[in-house]
C-alpha positions in Angstrom: 0.0 0.0 0.0 1.4 3.4 -1.0 1.0 6.4 1.3 -0.9 9.5 -0.1 1.4 12.3 0.9 -1.1 15.0 -0.1 -3.6 13.5 2.4 -1.0 13.4 5.1 -0.2 17.1 4.5 -3.9 18.0 4.7 -4.4 16.0 7.9 -1.4 17.8 9.5 -2.8 21.2 8.5 -6.1 20.3 10.2 -4.4 19.2 13.4 -2.4 22.4 13.4 -5.6 24.5 12.9 -7.3 22.6 15.7 -4.4 23.5 18.1 -4.6 27.1 17.1 -8.3 27.3 17.9 -8.1 25.7 21.3 -11.0 25.9 23.7 -11.2 28.5 26.4 -8.9 28.0 29.4 -9.5 29.2 33.0 -6.7 30.3 35.3 -7.3 30.6 39.1 -5.0 32.0 41.8 -2.2 29.6 42.9 -2.7 27.4 39.7 -1.0 27.3 36.3 -2.0 26.5 32.8 0.4 25.1 30.1 -0.7 25.3 26.5 1.0 25.5 23.1 4.5 25.8 24.6 3.6 28.4 27.2 2.9 28.3 31.0 0.8 31.0 32.6 0.5 31.3 36.4 0.6 33.8 39.3 -2.9 35.2 38.8 -3.7 38.1 41.2 -5.6 41.4 41.2 -8.9 42.9 42.0 -12.0 44.7 40.5 -13.3 47.8 42.2 -16.8 49.0 41.8 -17.4 52.7 42.4 -21.1 53.7 42.8 -22.2 56.5 40.5 -23.4 59.9 42.0 -27.0 59.1 40.9 -26.9 55.8 42.7 -25.5 57.4 45.8 -28.4 59.9 45.8 -30.9 57.1 45.4 -29.4 55.3 48.4 -30.0 58.3 50.6 -33.5 58.8 49.3 -34.3 55.2 49.9 -32.8 55.0 53.4 -30.3 52.3 52.2 -27.2 51.5 54.2 -24.2 49.8 52.6 -21.8 47.2 54.0 -19.2 44.8 52.7 -19.6 41.1 51.9 -16.3 39.3 52.5 -13.7 38.9 51.0 -14.5 42.2 49.3 -13.4 45.4 50.9 -16.1 48.1 50.9 -15.1 51.7 51.7 -18.0 54.1 52.5 -17.6 57.8 52.9 -20.7 59.4 54.4 -23.8 57.5 55.2 -27.5 57.7 56.3 -26.6 59.5 59.6 -24.7 62.1 57.6 -27.6 62.5 55.2 -25.4 61.9 52.2 -23.0 59.5 50.6 -19.8 61.0 49.2 -18.5 57.7 47.8 -19.0 54.0 48.0 -16.3 51.6 46.6 -16.2 47.8 46.7 -12.9 46.1 45.9 -13.2 42.4 45.3 -10.3 39.9 44.6 -10.0 38.2 41.2 -10.9 34.5 41.5 -10.7 33.4 37.9 -9.6 34.5 34.4 -11.0 32.8 31.3 -9.6 33.3 27.8 -8.2 31.7 24.6 -4.7 31.4 23.3 -3.7 30.9 19.6 0.0 30.4 20.3 0.9 34.1 20.1 -2.0 36.2 21.5 -4.1 35.8 24.7 -7.7 37.0 24.4 -9.4 37.5 27.8 -13.2 36.6 27.7 -14.3 36.5 31.3 -13.1 37.7 34.8 -14.7 36.6 38.1 -14.4 38.1 41.6 -15.5 37.1 45.1 -17.5 39.0 47.7 -19.5 42.2 47.2 -21.8 44.6 49.0 -24.9 44.3 51.2 -27.6 47.0 50.9 -30.1 47.2 53.7 -33.1 49.4 53.4 -35.1 50.7 56.4 -38.8 51.4 56.6 -39.8 54.8 55.3 -43.3 56.1 54.6 -42.3 57.5 51.3 -39.7 55.2 49.8 -39.7 51.6 51.2 -41.0 49.1 53.6 -37.5 47.7 54.5 -35.5 44.9 53.1 -32.0 43.8 52.0 -30.0 42.8 49.0 -26.6 41.1 48.8 -24.8 41.6 45.5 -21.7 39.3 45.3 -19.4 37.1 43.1 -19.4 39.3 40.0 -18.5 37.8 36.6 -17.6 40.1 33.8 -18.3 38.8 30.3 -16.3 41.0 28.0 -17.6 39.5 24.8 -21.3 40.0 25.8 -20.5 43.3 27.6 -22.5 42.0 30.6 -21.9 41.8 34.3 -23.4 38.8 36.1 -23.8 38.4 39.9 -25.2 36.2 42.7 -28.0 37.9 44.6 -29.4 37.2 48.0 -32.6 39.3 48.6 -35.1 39.9 51.2 -38.9 40.0 50.9 -39.1 36.5 49.5 -36.4 36.8 46.8 -33.9 34.4 48.4 -30.7 33.3 46.6 -30.6 33.8 42.8 -27.3 32.9 41.1 -25.7 34.2 37.9 -28.2 37.0 37.4 -27.6 39.3 34.3 -27.1 42.4 36.4 -25.6 45.3 34.3 -25.0 46.0 30.7 -21.5 47.5 30.1 -21.6 50.7 28.1 -17.9 51.2 27.5 -14.7 49.0 27.9 -11.4 50.8 28.0 -8.0 49.1 28.2 -6.6 46.0 26.5 -8.6 42.7 26.5 -5.9 40.9 24.5 -2.1 40.8 24.6 0.9 39.3 22.9 2.5 36.4 24.7 5.8 37.5 26.3 8.0 36.0 29.0 7.3 38.4 31.8 5.0 39.3 34.7 2.2 41.4 33.1 -0.3 43.7 34.7 -3.4 44.7 32.6 -5.8 47.5 33.7 -9.3 47.9 32.4 -12.3 50.3 33.1 -15.9 49.2 32.6 -18.1 52.3 32.6 -21.8 53.3 32.1 -23.3 50.3 33.8 -27.0 50.1 33.2 -29.2 47.7 35.1 -31.2 44.9 33.3 -35.0 44.7 33.6 -34.8 41.4 35.5 -32.3 42.7 38.0 -34.2 45.9 38.5 -37.3 43.9 39.5 -35.2 41.9 42.0 -33.8 45.2 43.4 -37.4 46.6 43.9 -38.7 43.4 45.6 -35.6 42.7 47.8 -35.4 46.2 49.2 -39.1 46.6 49.6 -39.2 49.7 47.4 -42.6 51.4 47.2 -44.1 53.6 44.5 -42.3 56.7 45.6 -38.9 55.2 45.5 -39.6 53.2 42.4 -39.3 56.3 40.2 -36.0 57.3 41.9 -34.4 54.0 41.0 -35.9 53.9 37.6 -34.2 57.3 36.7 -30.7 55.9 37.3 -29.1 55.5 33.9 -25.6 54.8 35.2 -24.9 52.6 38.2 -21.2 53.1 38.3 -17.7 52.0 37.1 -15.6 48.9 37.6 -11.8 49.3 37.5 -9.8 46.1 37.3 -6.1 45.4 37.7 -5.0 41.8 36.8 -1.5 40.4 37.0 -0.2 37.1 35.5 3.2 35.6 34.7 4.0 33.9 31.4 7.0 31.7 30.5 7.9 29.4 27.6 8.1 25.7 28.3 11.5 24.2 27.9 11.2 20.8 26.0 12.6 17.8 27.8 15.7 16.4 26.3 15.2 12.7 25.4 17.5 10.1 27.1 20.0 8.3 24.8 17.9 5.1 25.1 14.9 7.0 23.7 16.9 8.0 20.6 17.9 4.3 20.2 14.3 3.2 20.3 13.3 5.9 17.9 16.0 4.7 15.5 14.8 1.1 15.7 11.3 2.2 15.1 12.3 4.1 11.9 14.2 1.1 10.6 11.2 -1.1 11.2 8.9 1.3 9.4 11.3 1.5 6.4 11.5 -2.3 6.1 7.7 -2.6 6.2 7.3 0.1 3.6 9.9 -1.6 1.3 8.1 -5.0 1.5 4.8 -3.4 0.6 6.3 -1.6 -2.3 7.6 -4.8 -3.9 
């Protein structure tokens, strides 16, 4: 039987194309991924959500207090006792980075964080009947320009996971980078976060918002900005050098293949 070299070349090309279009890979802190001759490790960083001025005003109008959900760190300037919020920022650690690698370029698709913020509303004749809403474990889908989150709400809402929370208006900063042997830090800003209809309904129910406060929340076109800083370390993989015995076995194998091919050709 004669070998069809053209078929072999086509098959090799298909295998190479399959390697270049590998499935998405997910890196977590303390772990490493090896793919197409590279190893990536040392994932660290955080994503910080800054509440918008419109949202801060709504929190005061709705008598809503803000606290942190570990391991996120929430910094609040002002509060209900002060009658205003100057700023609210929630910094959450990065827990996973998902992306694809074609051998030269890494394209980041998703970023996940842990922890978040707890909002507690207090009974008010004008705005609400009291309630609570925990927003935590955000996942940013850069391709869909969407932020997902786990919610734990009062007033019968309970736990609802992977809720489509905010649409991302603008993404600034690189979402792909060339593979280089170095420790790399990438910074991005996600701005003009607008709430989805489904998440808005859960906000209203969880916090016990009445008609007076409903209009206030509905008027918020921008919920805030997320700034992320992510660091990874990339290195080329050094191929293992075969032992002399391995070379000998390879030589015997090639001789055997040659003899079989010669017999079939006769």
